[in-house]
C-alpha positions as CSV (number, residue, x, y, z in Angstrom):
1,M,-12.8,-5.2,-20.1
2,A,-14.9,-3.5,-22.9
3,V,-15.8,-5.5,-26.0
4,Q,-15.0,-4.1,-29.4
5,L,-17.6,-4.7,-32.3
6,V,-16.1,-7.0,-34.9
7,R,-17.7,-6.5,-38.2
8,E,-17.3,-8.7,-41.4
9,W,-14.6,-7.3,-43.5
10,T,-16.8,-6.8,-46.6
11,A,-15.0,-3.8,-47.8
12,I,-12.1,-6.0,-48.9
13,Q,-14.3,-6.7,-52.0
14,Q,-14.2,-3.0,-53.0
15,F,-10.5,-3.3,-53.8
16,P,-9.3,-3.9,-57.3
17,A,-9.2,-7.6,-58.1
18,A,-5.4,-7.8,-58.2
19,T,-5.2,-6.1,-54.7
20,Q,-7.9,-8.5,-53.2
21,E,-6.0,-11.5,-54.4
22,K,-2.9,-10.2,-52.9
23,L,-4.4,-9.4,-49.7
24,V,-6.2,-12.7,-49.4
25,D,-2.9,-14.6,-50.0
26,L,-1.3,-12.5,-47.2
27,L,-4.2,-13.4,-44.7
28,S,-3.8,-17.1,-45.6
29,K,-0.1,-16.8,-44.9
30,L,-0.9,-15.4,-41.4
31,K,-3.6,-18.2,-40.7
32,N,-1.1,-20.9,-42.0
33,Q,1.3,-19.7,-39.2
34,N,-1.6,-20.0,-36.6
35,V,-2.1,-16.2,-36.6
36,N,-5.9,-15.7,-36.3
37,T,-5.7,-12.1,-34.8
38,L,-3.5,-9.2,-35.8
39,T,-3.6,-6.1,-34.0
40,I,-2.1,-2.8,-35.4
41,L,-1.4,0.2,-33.3
42,V,-1.0,3.4,-35.4
43,M,0.8,6.5,-33.6
44,G,2.5,9.6,-34.6
45,K,2.1,13.4,-34.7
46,G,-1.2,14.8,-35.6
47,G,-2.0,15.7,-39.1
48,V,0.4,13.1,-40.6
49,G,-2.2,10.9,-42.1
50,K,-2.7,8.4,-39.6
51,S,-6.7,8.0,-39.9
52,S,-6.5,8.2,-43.8
53,T,-3.9,5.3,-43.6
54,V,-6.3,3.2,-41.5
55,N,-9.1,3.8,-43.9
56,S,-6.9,3.1,-46.8
57,I,-6.1,-0.5,-45.1
58,V,-9.5,-1.2,-44.2
59,G,-11.0,0.0,-47.5
60,E,-13.8,2.1,-46.3
61,R,-14.2,5.4,-44.2
62,V,-14.2,4.0,-40.7
63,V,-12.5,7.0,-39.1
64,T,-13.4,10.6,-39.9
65,V,-11.0,12.7,-41.7
66,S,-11.4,16.4,-42.0
67,A,-9.5,19.2,-43.6
68,F,-10.4,21.3,-40.5
69,Q,-9.6,18.6,-37.9
70,S,-5.8,17.2,-38.0
71,E,-6.5,14.0,-36.0
72,T,-9.1,11.8,-34.1
73,P,-9.8,13.5,-30.8
74,R,-9.5,10.1,-28.9
75,P,-8.5,6.4,-29.8
76,V,-10.5,4.4,-32.1
77,I,-10.4,0.6,-32.5
78,V,-11.7,-0.8,-36.0
79,S,-12.1,-4.4,-36.1
80,R,-12.9,-6.5,-39.1
81,S,-13.1,-10.4,-39.6
82,R,-12.8,-12.6,-42.7
83,S,-12.9,-16.4,-42.7
84,G,-11.8,-16.8,-39.2
85,F,-9.2,-14.1,-39.3
86,T,-9.6,-10.8,-37.3
87,L,-8.0,-7.4,-37.9
88,N,-7.8,-4.9,-35.3
89,I,-6.6,-1.3,-35.9
90,I,-6.1,1.2,-33.3
91,D,-6.0,4.9,-34.5
92,T,-4.7,7.3,-31.8
93,P,-4.5,11.2,-31.3
94,G,-1.4,13.0,-32.3
95,L,1.2,12.8,-29.4
96,V,2.0,16.5,-29.6
97,E,0.1,19.3,-28.0
98,G,1.4,22.9,-27.8
99,G,4.7,21.9,-29.2
100,Y,5.4,19.4,-26.6
101,V,4.8,15.5,-26.2
102,S,1.6,15.2,-24.2
103,D,1.8,12.7,-21.3
104,Q,-2.0,13.0,-20.9
105,V,-2.6,11.8,-24.6
106,L,-0.2,8.9,-24.0
107,E,-1.9,8.0,-20.8
108,T,-5.2,8.1,-22.6
109,I,-4.1,5.8,-25.3
110,K,-2.7,3.3,-22.8
111,S,-6.1,3.5,-20.7
112,F,-7.9,3.0,-24.0
113,L,-5.9,-0.2,-24.7
114,G,-6.6,-1.5,-21.2
115,R,-10.2,-1.3,-21.8
116,F,-10.3,-3.1,-25.1
117,L,-7.3,-5.2,-25.3
118,L,-6.4,-6.2,-21.6
119,N,-4.1,-9.4,-21.6
120,K,-4.0,-9.4,-25.5
121,T,-1.2,-8.0,-27.7
122,I,-0.2,-5.3,-30.0
123,D,1.5,-7.1,-32.9
124,V,2.6,-4.3,-35.1
125,L,3.2,-0.5,-34.4
126,L,3.0,1.7,-37.4
127,Y,4.7,4.9,-36.9
128,V,3.4,7.4,-39.2
129,D,5.0,10.6,-40.6
130,R,5.1,12.5,-43.7
131,L,7.4,12.1,-46.5
132,D,7.3,15.9,-47.4
133,A,8.3,16.8,-43.9
134,Y,11.8,17.7,-44.5
135,R,13.3,18.1,-41.0
136,V,13.8,15.6,-38.2
137,D,14.2,17.5,-34.9
138,N,14.5,17.0,-31.1
139,L,10.6,16.8,-31.0
140,D,10.7,13.8,-33.0
141,K,13.2,12.3,-30.6
142,Q,10.9,13.1,-27.6
143,I,8.1,11.3,-29.5
144,V,9.9,8.3,-30.1
145,K,11.3,8.3,-26.4
146,A,7.7,8.7,-25.1
147,I,6.6,5.5,-27.1
148,A,9.7,3.5,-26.0
149,D,9.1,4.6,-22.2
150,G,5.4,4.0,-22.4
151,F,5.2,0.7,-24.3
152,G,8.9,-0.6,-23.7
153,K,11.7,-0.3,-26.1
154,D,10.9,-3.7,-27.7
155,I,7.9,-2.3,-29.2
156,W,10.3,-0.9,-32.0
157,Q,11.2,-4.6,-32.8
158,K,7.7,-4.9,-34.0
159,S,7.3,-1.6,-35.8
160,M,7.5,-0.2,-39.3
161,V,7.6,3.7,-40.4
162,V,4.9,4.8,-42.7
163,L,5.4,7.9,-44.8
164,T,2.5,9.4,-46.2
165,H,2.1,11.9,-48.9
166,A,4.3,9.7,-51.1
167,Q,3.2,11.3,-54.6
168,L,5.6,14.4,-54.5
169,S,8.2,16.3,-56.5
170,P,11.5,16.1,-54.6
171,P,13.2,19.5,-53.9
172,D,16.6,20.8,-54.9
173,L,16.8,18.5,-58.0
174,L,17.0,15.3,-55.9
175,S,15.8,12.0,-57.5
176,Y,12.9,10.6,-55.9
177,E,15.0,7.6,-54.7
178,E,17.7,9.8,-53.2
179,F,15.1,12.0,-51.4
180,F,13.2,8.9,-50.0
181,S,16.5,7.3,-48.9
182,R,17.6,10.6,-47.0
183,R,14.3,11.1,-45.4
184,S,14.0,7.4,-44.3
185,E,17.6,7.3,-42.9
186,S,17.2,10.7,-41.0
187,L,14.0,9.4,-39.4
188,L,15.4,6.0,-38.7
189,K,18.5,7.6,-37.0
190,C,16.1,9.8,-34.8
191,I,14.2,6.5,-33.7
192,R,17.5,4.6,-32.9
193,Q,18.6,7.8,-30.7
194,G,15.1,8.3,-29.1
195,A,14.6,4.6,-28.2
196,R,18.2,4.4,-27.2
197,I,19.1,1.5,-29.6
198,G,22.9,1.1,-29.5
199,K,25.0,0.1,-32.6
200,T,25.5,-3.5,-31.2
201,E,21.6,-4.1,-31.0
202,A,20.6,-2.3,-34.0
203,Q,20.3,-5.4,-36.1
204,N,17.8,-6.5,-33.7
205,Y,15.7,-3.4,-34.6
206,A,15.7,-3.5,-38.3
207,I,12.8,-1.3,-39.0
208,P,11.2,-1.1,-42.6
209,V,10.0,2.0,-44.2
210,A,6.8,2.0,-46.3
211,L,5.4,4.9,-48.7
212,V,1.7,5.6,-48.6
213,E,-0.4,7.9,-50.8
214,N,-3.9,8.1,-49.5
215,S,-5.2,10.9,-51.8
216,G,-7.8,10.1,-54.2
217,R,-5.7,11.5,-56.9
218,C,-3.1,8.8,-56.5
219,N,-1.9,7.3,-59.7
220,K,-3.1,3.8,-60.8
221,N,-1.8,1.0,-62.7
222,E,-3.6,-1.0,-65.5
223,Y,-5.4,-3.0,-62.8
224,D,-6.7,-0.1,-61.1
225,E,-4.4,-0.2,-58.1
226,K,-3.2,2.8,-56.2
227,I,0.6,3.1,-57.1
228,L,3.6,4.9,-56.0
229,P,5.9,6.9,-58.2
230,S,8.0,3.7,-58.5
231,G,4.9,1.9,-60.0
232,S,4.5,-0.5,-57.3
233,P,0.8,-0.7,-55.7
234,W,1.3,0.4,-52.1
235,I,-1.7,-1.1,-50.3
236,P,-0.7,-4.8,-50.9
237,N,3.0,-3.7,-50.3
238,L,2.2,-2.1,-47.0
239,V,0.1,-5.3,-45.9
240,H,2.9,-7.6,-47.0
241,T,5.4,-5.6,-44.8
242,I,2.9,-5.7,-41.9
243,T,2.8,-9.5,-42.4
244,E,6.6,-9.8,-42.3
245,I,6.8,-7.8,-39.0
246,T,4.0,-10.0,-37.5
247,L,6.1,-13.3,-38.3
248,N,9.7,-11.8,-37.6
249,G,10.1,-13.9,-34.5
250,K,10.0,-11.2,-31.9
251,K,7.6,-10.9,-29.2
252,S,4.3,-9.0,-29.6
253,I,3.7,-6.4,-26.8
254,L,1.4,-7.8,-24.1
255,V,-1.1,-5.2,-22.8
256,D,-1.2,-5.9,-19.1
257,Q,-1.6,-4.0,-16.0
258,K,2.0,-3.1,-15.7
259,L,2.2,-1.6,-19.2
260,I,-1.1,0.2,-18.5
261,E,0.0,1.9,-15.2
262,G,3.7,2.0,-15.9
263,P,6.5,1.1,-13.5
264,N,5.5,1.3,-9.8
265,A,7.5,4.0,-8.1
266,N,7.2,2.1,-4.7
267,D,8.5,-1.1,-6.4
268,R,11.5,0.9,-7.7
269,G,12.2,2.2,-4.3
270,K,12.3,-1.1,-2.7
271,L,15.4,-2.2,-4.8
272,F,17.3,0.5,-2.8
273,I,16.0,-0.6,0.7
274,P,19.0,-2.9,1.4
275,V,21.5,-0.4,0.4
276,I,20.0,2.1,2.5
277,V,19.8,-0.3,5.4
278,A,23.4,-1.2,5.0
279,F,24.5,2.5,4.8
280,Q,22.7,3.3,8.0
281,Y,24.2,0.3,9.8
282,F,27.8,0.7,8.8
283,F,27.9,4.7,8.6
284,V,25.5,5.8,11.2
285,I,24.8,3.1,13.8
286,K,28.4,1.8,13.8
287,T,29.7,5.4,14.3
288,I,27.1,6.1,17.2
289,E,28.2,2.9,18.7
290,K,31.8,3.9,18.6
291,W,30.9,7.3,20.2
292,I,29.1,5.6,23.0
293,S,31.9,3.0,23.6
294,K,34.4,5.9,23.9
295,D,32.2,7.7,26.3
296,I,31.8,4.9,28.7
297,F,35.5,4.2,28.3
298,R,36.3,8.0,29.4
299,E,33.8,7.6,32.3
300,T,35.3,4.3,33.6
301,K,39.0,6.0,33.4
302,T,37.9,9.3,35.1
303,P,38.4,9.3,38.8
304,R,35.4,9.9,40.9
305,G,35.4,12.6,43.4
């Protein structure tokens, strides 16, 4: 297993004092619950702001973001430590290539996790999309399904939706709150359908939605914190939600060989062996035995010349 480079989280000191204080309080809350390591997996389509969000959380430009390159070409793990607490964030390539979900990209991500996080856990999934992406279609469902198939359905119990480009003017004369509500619900419905979360189990998959504005033009409050149109500072709000998911009582996702390699087709086939043997015995062997018995009976009854 490869070893990631863990650096001191000095960039936390670059946040405004009010944000620093909130972040330190949240890290202390995790440590008080014996959580000394937090691993966040960031996934979604390309060009939605995954890398920019990683940079915003860490407080420094740890992942390259370019106007001419919509996503990181390969997974990247960023590890920072502070006062005995370690934060790992894995930025990943977009899951769509050529208009389809790429199995190859998904396998690349899982292989990367196997090198750096074998027998460790994914504690939070950030599923990133854009607030200003107005439609949810079948491709979105296929992305959700691919994540559920690749990492197990229960990864959505440790997830949150992050909507970037939050500083916008809603279309069609909608209020900001109404637009956010409609966009969130359409995406959450898509996740429930793509991950096959039934109505009876929906309460076990309560997925929070957070707004993000990574642009340098983001409005600020009197404490110099980046704020949403509602006026709330979004970086501490995002980390607060991440903390709640970490402590929500659901199991983190273990990165083991089974997750990396996927279900073994041979093992699946073994389940049907008893059924096949029973079928062969009762419907094939028994039938042949009856035929042989009948032939023997005919021979014994037939007079010999």
